[in-house]
N, C-alpha and C positions, 0 to 999 in steps of 0.2 A: 504493499500499500504506500509506503514512504517514497518508493521510486516514482509512483504516479503523481505524488504531491508536487515534485519538482516541475511537472508539466503545468500544473495549476499555478504554481508561483510564477512561472514564465508568463502565463496569460495576465497575471496581475501586474507584471513588470511592464508589459506593452500597453496596458489599459489602466491608467492611474486610478480611476474611480472604482474599478471592479474589485470585489471581494469574493474569494472562493474559499469554502471550507470542505475538508473531508474528514470524516470521523467514522470509526467502526461503530456498529450497532448490532448488538446480539439479539435484539428483539425482546418482547416482553417475557417470553418463556426461555430465552437463551438457547434456542434450539439449533442455531447455526449462525455463522458470521455473515454479515451483510455490511455494506458500506453506504453511508449517507453522504451525499455531495449537494452543496448548495451554492448558487451564484447569486450575488446581489450587488446593488450599488448603494444600499442603505446600511450605514454603520450600525444603527440601532438594532437592526435584525440580527446581526451577529452578536451584539453585546447582550441581547435578551435570550440567547440560546441557553438551554439547561446546562448546568455545570457538568453533567455526565457527558454531554456532547463535546463541550469545550475541552474537557480533560482528554479526549481521544484525538484531538487535533495534533498533528506532528509538530515538533519543535520548530522546524524550518518554516512551516506555514504560519504558525503562531507569530514568529518573529516578523515575517513580511507583513502580516495583518496589523501588528502593533506599529510597524513603521508608517503605516497609513493612518494612524491616529485612532485606532480602535482599541478600546479597553477590553482585553481578553485575558 
């Protein structure tokens, strides 16, 4: 998953207002791995994500999002 994050970091680098997050999601019954991906231009959308989702975001992606002024 972290390898794919670098593609999304690249998208954010070429489009300054774009915010992309990827986070693992095991689902309500934790039956199997899935991945949640979200693209937005609204910082508040990312800031309001549940802690569980924020905790799953890779360090590289978190750093790039923070550089864009998002509190995550």
